C-alpha positions in Angstrom: -1.7 1.2 76.2 1.2 2.3 77.5 4.6 2.8 76.3 6.2 -0.1 77.4 3.6 -2.4 76.4 2.9 -1.2 73.0 6.5 -1.3 72.4 6.8 -4.7 73.7 4.4 -5.5 71.4 6.0 -4.4 68.1 9.7 -5.4 69.3 9.4 -8.8 67.1 7.4 -8.3 64.3 10.2 -7.4 61.9 11.5 -10.3 62.8 8.2 -11.9 62.1 7.9 -10.0 58.3 11.5 -10.9 57.5 11.1 -14.2 58.6 7.8 -14.5 56.4 8.9 -12.7 53.3 12.4 -15.2 52.6 11.1 -18.5 51.0 8.6 -15.8 49.0 10.2 -12.1 47.6 13.8 -11.0 47.9 12.9 -7.7 47.7 10.0 -8.1 50.7 12.8 -9.6 52.6 15.4 -6.3 52.3 12.3 -4.1 53.0 11.7 -6.2 55.9 15.7 -6.0 56.6 16.0 -2.4 56.6 12.8 -1.8 59.5 14.7 -5.0 61.7 17.9 -2.4 61.0 16.0 0.3 62.6 14.2 -1.7 65.4 18.0 -3.3 66.3 19.6 0.1 66.9 16.5 1.6 68.6 17.2 -1.2 71.0 21.0 -0.9 71.2 20.8 2.6 71.6 18.5 2.6 74.7 20.4 -0.3 76.1 23.7 2.5 76.0 21.6 5.3 76.9 20.6 3.2 79.8 23.7 2.0 80.6 22.5 -1.7 80.3 23.9 -5.0 79.6 22.7 -6.3 75.8 22.5 -9.6 77.5 21.0 -11.3 74.1 24.5 -10.7 72.6 26.1 -11.8 75.7 28.9 -14.9 75.4 27.7 -15.7 71.7 30.9 -17.2 70.0 29.1 -16.5 66.5 29.0 -12.6 66.7 32.8 -12.6 67.5 33.6 -14.6 64.4 31.2 -12.4 62.0 32.8 -9.5 63.7 36.0 -10.7 62.5 35.0 -11.8 59.3 33.4 -8.9 58.2 36.4 -6.3 59.7 38.8 -8.9 58.2 37.3 -8.2 55.0 36.7 -4.2 55.3 40.8 -4.2 56.1 41.3 -6.4 52.8 39.8 -2.9 50.9 43.0 -1.5 51.5 44.8 -4.3 49.0 42.3 -6.1 46.9 42.9 -6.1 43.4 39.4 -5.6 42.7 37.9 -2.0 42.4 37.1 0.4 45.9 33.8 -0.2 44.3 33.4 -3.6 43.5 35.0 -4.3 47.1 32.8 -2.2 48.9 29.8 -3.5 47.4 31.4 -7.2 48.3 31.6 -6.1 51.7 27.8 -4.9 51.5 26.8 -8.2 50.4 28.4 -10.5 53.0 26.9 -7.9 55.7 23.7 -10.1 55.6 25.6 -11.7 58.6 24.5 -8.9 60.7 20.9 -10.6 60.7 21.6 -12.9 63.3 22.9 -10.0 66.1 19.8 -8.0 64.4 17.2 -11.2 65.0 18.8 -11.9 68.8 18.4 -8.5 69.8 14.9 -8.0 68.6 13.4 -11.1 69.9 13.0 -10.9 73.0 12.1 -14.3 74.3 12.2 -18.3 73.2 8.5 -17.9 72.8 8.7 -15.1 70.2 11.8 -17.1 68.9 9.7 -20.2 67.9 6.8 -17.5 66.6 8.9 -16.3 64.1 10.3 -20.2 63.7 6.6 -21.4 62.9 5.7 -18.1 60.3 9.0 -18.9 58.2 7.0 -23.1 58.3 4.0 -21.6 56.9 5.5 -19.3 54.5 8.0 -22.1 53.4 5.1 -24.5 53.5 3.0 -22.2 51.2 6.0 -22.3 48.8 6.0 -26.6 49.0 2.1 -26.5 48.9 2.0 -24.4 45.5 5.1 -26.2 44.1 2.7 -29.4 44.7 -0.2 -27.8 42.8 1.7 -26.8 39.7 3.1 -30.2 38.8 -0.2 -31.6 38.7 -1.1 -28.0 36.0 -3.1 -26.4 38.8 -3.2 -22.6 37.5 -2.4 -20.4 40.8 -2.7 -16.8 40.4 0.1 -16.0 42.5 2.5 -17.4 40.2 3.1 -15.4 37.1 6.4 -16.7 36.1 6.5 -19.1 33.0 8.6 -22.2 33.7 11.2 -20.6 32.2 11.2 -17.8 33.8 11.0 -20.0 37.0 13.6 -22.4 36.2 11.8 -25.3 36.5 8.0 -26.5 36.6 8.7 -27.0 40.6 9.9 -23.8 41.4 7.5 -21.3 42.2 9.4 -18.0 43.4 12.7 -18.2 44.0 15.3 -20.8 41.7 15.0 -24.5 42.1 18.2 -24.2 43.6 17.5 -22.0 46.4 13.8 -22.9 46.8 15.0 -26.8 46.9 17.6 -25.6 49.8 14.7 -23.9 51.7 12.6 -27.0 51.8 15.2 -29.2 53.1 15.4 -27.1 55.7 11.8 -26.9 56.5 11.6 -30.5 56.4 14.6 -30.7 59.1 13.1 -28.0 61.3 9.5 -29.8 61.1 11.2 -32.6 62.5 13.4 -31.9 64.8 10.6 -29.3 66.3 8.1 -31.6 65.8 7.2 -31.8 69.7 7.2 -28.4 69.4 4.0 -27.9 67.3 1.0 -27.0 69.1 -1.9 -29.0 68.9 -2.7 -32.7 69.7 -1.9 -33.9 66.3 1.6 -31.5 66.1 4.1 -34.2 66.5 2.4 -36.1 63.6 1.9 -32.9 61.3 5.4 -32.2 61.9 6.8 -35.9 60.6 4.0 -35.3 57.3 5.7 -31.8 56.6 9.1 -33.4 56.4 7.5 -36.0 54.8 6.4 -33.9 52.1 9.7 -31.3 51.7 11.6 -34.7 51.1 9.3 -36.1 48.2 9.0 -32.3 47.0 12.5 -32.1 46.5 13.2 -36.2 45.3 10.6 -35.6 42.8 10.0 -32.0 41.5 13.0 -30.2 41.9 16.4 -30.5 40.1 19.2 -29.2 42.3 21.7 -31.6 42.9 22.3 -29.4 46.0 19.3 -29.5 48.0 19.6 -33.5 47.3 23.2 -33.3 48.9 21.3 -31.3 51.8 18.5 -34.2 52.3 21.2 -36.7 52.0 23.3 -34.8 55.1 19.6 -34.4 56.9 18.6 -37.6 56.3 22.0 -38.7 58.5 22.3 -36.5 60.9 18.7 -37.2 62.0 19.3 -40.9 61.8 22.3 -40.9 63.8 20.5 -38.7 66.3 16.8 -41.3 66.7 18.5 -44.7 66.6 20.5 -46.1 70.0 24.0 -46.9 69.7 24.5 -50.5 68.3 21.6 -49.5 65.1 23.6 -46.3 64.1 25.8 -47.8 61.4 22.3 -48.0 59.7 21.9 -44.1 59.4 25.1 -44.0 57.2 23.7 -47.0 55.0 20.3 -45.3 54.9 21.6 -42.8 52.6 23.0 -45.0 50.2 20.0 -47.1 50.0 18.0 -44.1 49.3 20.8 -42.7 46.9 20.6 -46.0 44.7 16.4 -45.8 45.3 16.7 -42.6 43.1 19.4 -43.9 40.7 17.3 -46.8 39.7 14.3 -44.6 39.3 13.3 -42.7 36.7 13.7 -39.0 38.8 15.6 -36.0 38.5 18.0 -36.8 40.8 19.2 -39.9 38.7 19.0 -37.2 35.3 20.8 -34.8 37.3 23.7 -37.1 38.7 23.7 -38.9 35.9 24.5 -35.3 33.9 27.4 -34.8 36.6 29.1 -37.7 35.6 29.0 -36.8 32.0 30.1 -33.6 31.8 32.9 -33.8 34.2 34.1 -37.0 32.0 33.9 -34.7 29.0 36.0 -31.6 30.8 38.6 -34.2 31.7 38.8 -35.1 27.9 39.4 -31.5 27.1 35.6 -31.0 25.7 35.5 -27.3 25.5 31.6 -27.1 25.1 30.2 -25.4 28.4 28.5 -27.1 30.6 27.3 -27.3 34.2 30.0 -29.1 35.7 32.3 -27.5 33.1 32.2 -24.6 34.1 32.5 -25.0 37.5 35.3 -27.0 37.5 36.8 -23.9 35.5 35.8 -22.0 38.7 37.5 -24.0 40.9 40.7 -24.4 39.2 41.1 -20.5 38.7 40.3 -20.4 42.3 43.2 -22.8 43.4 45.5 -21.2 41.5 44.3 -17.2 42.6 44.7 -18.8 46.0 48.5 -20.7 45.4 49.5 -16.8 44.6 48.7 -15.4 47.5 47.8 -17.7 50.4 47.7 -16.1 53.5 46.2 -13.0 52.8 44.6 -13.4 49.6 43.4 -11.2 47.3 41.2 -8.5 49.0 37.4 -8.0 48.8 35.5 -8.5 45.9 39.0 -9.9 43.9 37.3 -13.3 42.5 36.4 -11.9 39.2 39.5 -10.1 38.7 41.8 -12.8 39.5 39.2 -15.1 37.5 39.2 -12.9 34.3 43.0 -12.5 34.8 43.9 -16.0 34.8 41.5 -17.2 31.9 43.2 -14.6 29.5 42.4 -15.4 26.4 39.8 -18.3 26.9 37.9 -16.3 28.7 33.9 -16.8 27.5 31.9 -13.8 26.7 28.8 -15.2 28.7 31.1 -15.9 32.3 33.0 -12.7 32.3 30.8 -10.8 34.8 30.7 -13.9 36.9 31.5 -12.7 40.8 32.0 -15.5 42.4 32.9 -19.6 42.1 29.8 -21.7 42.9 31.5 -22.6 45.6 31.8 -20.4 49.3 35.4 -22.1 51.1 37.4 -21.0 47.8 35.4 -17.5 47.7 37.2 -17.0 51.3 40.4 -18.5 49.6 40.6 -16.1 46.7 39.3 -13.4 48.8 41.4 -13.4 52.2 43.9 -17.0 51.7 44.3 -19.1 54.2 42.8 -15.9 56.7 39.7 -16.5 55.1 39.1 -20.1 54.9 39.8 -20.2 58.9 37.2 -17.5 59.4 34.4 -19.4 57.4 35.7 -22.5 59.4 35.1 -21.1 62.6 31.3 -19.3 62.1 30.8 -23.1 61.1 32.3 -24.3 64.9 31.0 -21.4 66.3 27.6 -21.6 65.4 27.3 -25.7 66.7 29.1 -24.5 69.8 26.4 -21.9 70.7 23.6 -24.2 69.3 25.4 -27.0 71.7 24.0 -25.5 75.1 20.4 -25.7 73.9 17.5 -27.8 74.2 17.8 -31.4 72.2 15.5 -30.1 69.6 17.1 -26.8 69.0 19.8 -28.1 69.3 19.5 -30.9 66.8 17.7 -28.2 64.2 20.6 -25.6 64.9 23.5 -28.5 63.7 21.1 -29.9 61.1 20.9 -26.4 59.1 25.1 -25.9 60.2 25.5 -29.3 58.2 23.2 -28.6 55.2 24.9 -25.1 55.0 28.2 -26.4 55.0 27.2 -29.4 52.5 25.8 -26.9 50.0 28.8 -24.2 50.4 31.3 -27.3 48.6 29.0 -26.8 45.7 28.0 -22.5 46.1 28.7 -19.5 47.5 25.7 -19.6 49.6 26.4 -17.0 52.0 27.9 -14.7 49.1 24.6 -15.0 46.9 21.4 -12.9 47.4 18.4 -14.5 49.4 19.6 -17.8 50.0 22.4 -16.0 52.0 19.8 -14.0 53.5 18.0 -17.2 54.2 20.8 -19.0 56.2 21.4 -15.6 58.5 18.2 -15.3 59.0 17.3 -18.9 59.7 21.0 -18.8 62.1 19.6 -16.1 64.0 15.7 -17.3 64.7 17.4 -20.8 65.9 19.7 -19.4 68.1 17.2 -16.8 69.5 15.3 -19.9 70.2 17.5 -21.9 71.9 19.0 -19.3 73.8 16.6 -17.0 74.9 14.6 -16.4 78.1 11.3 -18.2 78.4 8.3 -15.3 79.4 8.7 -15.0 83.4 5.8 -16.8 84.8 3.0 -14.5 86.5 3.2 -15.4 90.8 -0.2 -16.5 91.8 -2.3 -13.7 93.7 
C-alpha cells in the first residue's frame, strides 16, 4: 500500500467520525473534533510546505465571516466586563465554528462529503427509531438514563430540545437529498425518513423550537416544490398544520398553551418562575445591556456579568450562573453590540450565498438548515450551546463540502 493511498484513505475518516457521534454523544464528538483538527492541521502544514493552494478554502464568504467573528470576540477580551478566564472560556465555545473549514479540508471530494452526510443520517435515524421504541415501552440497553434524566420520554441521548432540532434537520436532508440515496427505492426511503422525523417531533418531543423548525422547513419545502401559481398554498399549509396540532391532543398544543399562559402571567407581574417568564426576563435584561453599549457591546463572556448587575436584588439563586439569554441574536448584541449582530447576520447571509452556487438538492438542503438555524436562534443560544452548536457547525461544513467539493475524477479508458 503506497503512502499516498493510505493517507487519502484515512483523510475523510475524522469527518465520518464526528458525523456519526454528534447525534449520540457530546464527549465522543469532542474527541473526534480533536482528531479532525490534527488531520486538518497536517493538511494545512503540508500545503504550506509544498506551496500549494488550499482549493477547498478558496472563495468562501463563510470562512471570511468566521474569521471576523472569532477575531472580534478575541479583540473584545481587551474590554470585556467579564473576567479574562470567563471571556476566554466563551471564546473557546465559539471556536466550534472552526469545524466548518476543518471539514472542508479533510473531505477531498463530493462523494466523501455525501458519505459523511449518510453516516450522520444513519446515526440520527438510529436515534429516531430508538425514540419510537421508547414511546411504546420497549427497553433499550443503550438507553441507560431515566425519563427524568432524559427530560422527555421521547428523548434518547440528548435533551428533547437538541434531539427535536436535529431530527428536523435529518428530515430536511432526507427530503431534499432523496434522489442522492442509492438504490432503486432511494427516493421512497428519503420520503419515509422525512415523514418519520416529522411525526417524531410533532408527537413525541415537546420542544417548541423543534416545532418552529419543522414549520419553517415545511414552508420552504413547499415553496420550492410547488409551481409558481400554487406557491401561496405553501404559506397556508403550515398554518393549517398549526391549527390541526392545536386541535389534536399533542405535545405541540400543550406547549403552545403553556407559552401563552406563562407570558400572560409575566405581563401581570407574577413572580412565580416559569420557562417563558424567565426567558422574557433574560431578553429584557439583554436589551437593557445592549442599550448601554450599543456599538461594541460589553465584550465576550460578559452576558452573565451584565445580567447579574441589572437584576440586582431581583436575581434568583437558580439562575445566577446562567451564561446566556437563550437567544443567540441578543447574545451577540450584549457581547459585541451592533457589530456583533451584524457579524451574526453576515454568517447567515454568507452560508446562504455560498450554497447558492450548488446543485438544487444540496442548495435547498443547505438553505433549509440555514433557515432552521436562524429560526431556532430566536429562542435559544444555538451557536453558544454545546452539542447543538457543534451539530450546526458540522452539518454546515458537510453541506458546504457536498456542494462544492470536486467529483472524483473518472478513469480514462485504456
